[in-house]
C-alpha positions, 0 to 999 in steps of 0.5 A: 461722365462729368456732364452726367454728374453735373446734370444730376447735381443740377437736377437734385438742386432743382428737385430740392427747391421744388420740394421746398415750395419754390416756384417750379416754373422758375426753378426748371427754367433756371436749371435748363438755362444752367445746363445750356450755359454749361454745354456752351462753355465746356462742350462747344461741340454740342449744339444748343440750338432749339430743333432746326432754329438758326443761330443768332450769331452769338452763342450767349444769345443762342441760350436765350433764343432757345427759351424763345423758340421753346415758348413759341413752339409749346404755346402754338402747339400743346399749350394752345390745346391746354389753354382752350381746354381750361377756358372751356372748363371755366365757361362750363363752371360759369354757366353751371353746366358742370354742376348739371352733369355731375347731378345727372351722373350721381342721380342713379346712385342715390337709389342704391341703399348700400352706402359702401357700394355707392362709394365704390361706384361713385369713384368709377362715376367720378373718374369718368367725369374727369374725362369731361372735367379736366381740372382735378381740383375743379371736379373735386369741388363739384363733388364735395358740393353735390355728392359728398352730402349724399354719401354722408347722409346715406351713412358713409363717414365723412373721411371715407367720402372725402378720401373717395373724392380725393381719388376722383382724378386718380388717372388723368383721362381724355382729350381735355386733359393737358397731360394726355395731350402732351403724352399723345404728342410725344407718342406721335398720335392723335389724342383721340386714338391715344385715349381710346386705344391706349388709355381706356383699356388700361383705365378699365382694369385700374378703375375696377381694382381701385373701386373694389379696394375703396369698398373694403378700405372704407369699411375697414377704416370706418369700423376701426374708427367706430363709425356705424353707417346706420346711425348716420342715415338720417342725421345729415343735412341735404345738399344746399341748392345752388344760387342758379340751377342749370337746366338738366340738358346742360349736362351734355355740354361739358362732354360735347367737345370730347364727343366731337373729337372722338367722332371725327377721328380715325375711330369713327369718321376718318374723312372729317378731322377736328382737333381739340381746340376747334372742338372746344370753340364749337362747344363754347359757342353751342353753350353760348347759344343755349345760354342765350335761349335760356336767359334771353340776355344778350349782353349778359351772355356776351359778358359770360363768354369772357370767363372762357378767355380768363380760363385760358389765361389762367391755364397759361399762368399755371400749366403752359408756363410750366410746360415751357420751363420743363421743356427747356430743362429736358432739352438742356439734359439732352444737349449736355449729353446726360440722357445719352450717357444714361441710356448707354450705361443702362444698355451696357448694364443689361437693363431692358426697355421694361426696366427703364419704363419702370424707372421713369414711371417711378420717377414721375410718381415719386416727384408727384408725391413730393410736390403734390403736382402730377402736371409738374412731375409728368412735364418734367420727365415726359420729354425724355421718353421718346428718345429713350424708346427710340434708343431701345427700338420700342414704341414711345407710347409703351413708356409714356402711358404709364408715366402719364397715368402715374402722374395723377396716381402719385398726386392722389397719395400726396399729403401736400396736393391741393386736392387732398388738402381740400377734401381733408377739410370737408372730411374733418381730418388731416391730409395724412388721414386721407392719404392713409385711406387712399394709399391701399387703393392707389397702390393697387391701382398702380400695380394694376396699371403696370401689369395691364400696360405690360400685358396689353402693350 
């Protein structure tokens, strides 16, 4: 009981500091080390060694060796996947392949003359683009440059168009997304299987619900604010051309690694297996070859590949470091015995696995709303899901899936999220005005996600 209270106090302090915009990596690291130190001092019967690691001979050095083992494990595993995906996305931006893919995907929508129908269909298109473009902020920036002017020119208000783009990464889907890879790892399955068998069935239901709600919500708020679609049809400028336009066939390059992962997996060709990192490297070299053919500048193409490695470094700084620190915090919670106490209390109180799944999902959602970071929210709590599921004798994926999807959903209704702030500037309104427009579609999507997960899994 006392250990649980100590863990809760440390967690609340950490949460308060993160909400106050203190660097979350440092906060989680200090919280985790504090939990390990208290465990070593007051509960010496509990091991503070990381997994099967050997002791250094000093319990005090074991605390810091714990951090080293976490760093080595995470960087060599899921961290490498996240860095490779980030590097590939950076290179796709560098050669303008991401722009080409977005242009190809939104081109069919331009022939439809119903602006709010295009807005709703645009969400589905943007959500599917997120499978290949892993960065929510990066995808939003691309859509603001390419699709936003089209929507405004067709008659949708700037606020409505901006709100839809704010929902473009409502669910983090696909093998290229860091949270999805981590969820698959905790669920004990390949990323391709997690994506195709678990994410997509739920995502289809959610996308349809959110698209319908975007249609009616946008029309309602535009009418309430006195916006008339017909008055805007010819008054908005055309999108500006990029300095360099990529060839149309470049549109296939961002999705090529995803296709490889899905093709060479138990879903299709089981005799050949390719992991995400290998697929990203193959995709990068294919893009390099295309650049070499198109530009015939070997020196320039070689220099351009450097953006891949810069992207990897950027992902280590922002995401992998957070993953390591969150792992140390989650392990600290387990070592001190707080998780076991919580599970015993819940089971004795008659709470079932479904109730615990809902509690954990809500925790992730609330954290994402308060911090504006779906990644931080999911990484902080995801490590607890497998042990909770095991205690109840249930499959971990039934808990980890709603938690992982909720991370992006909470971010979409957070006025402090980077993507919401960015689109609010384009929409010429406040982040709270954007959240007011995204709230109803997001709540509908959350309910649809929970119901679909309960029925299907």
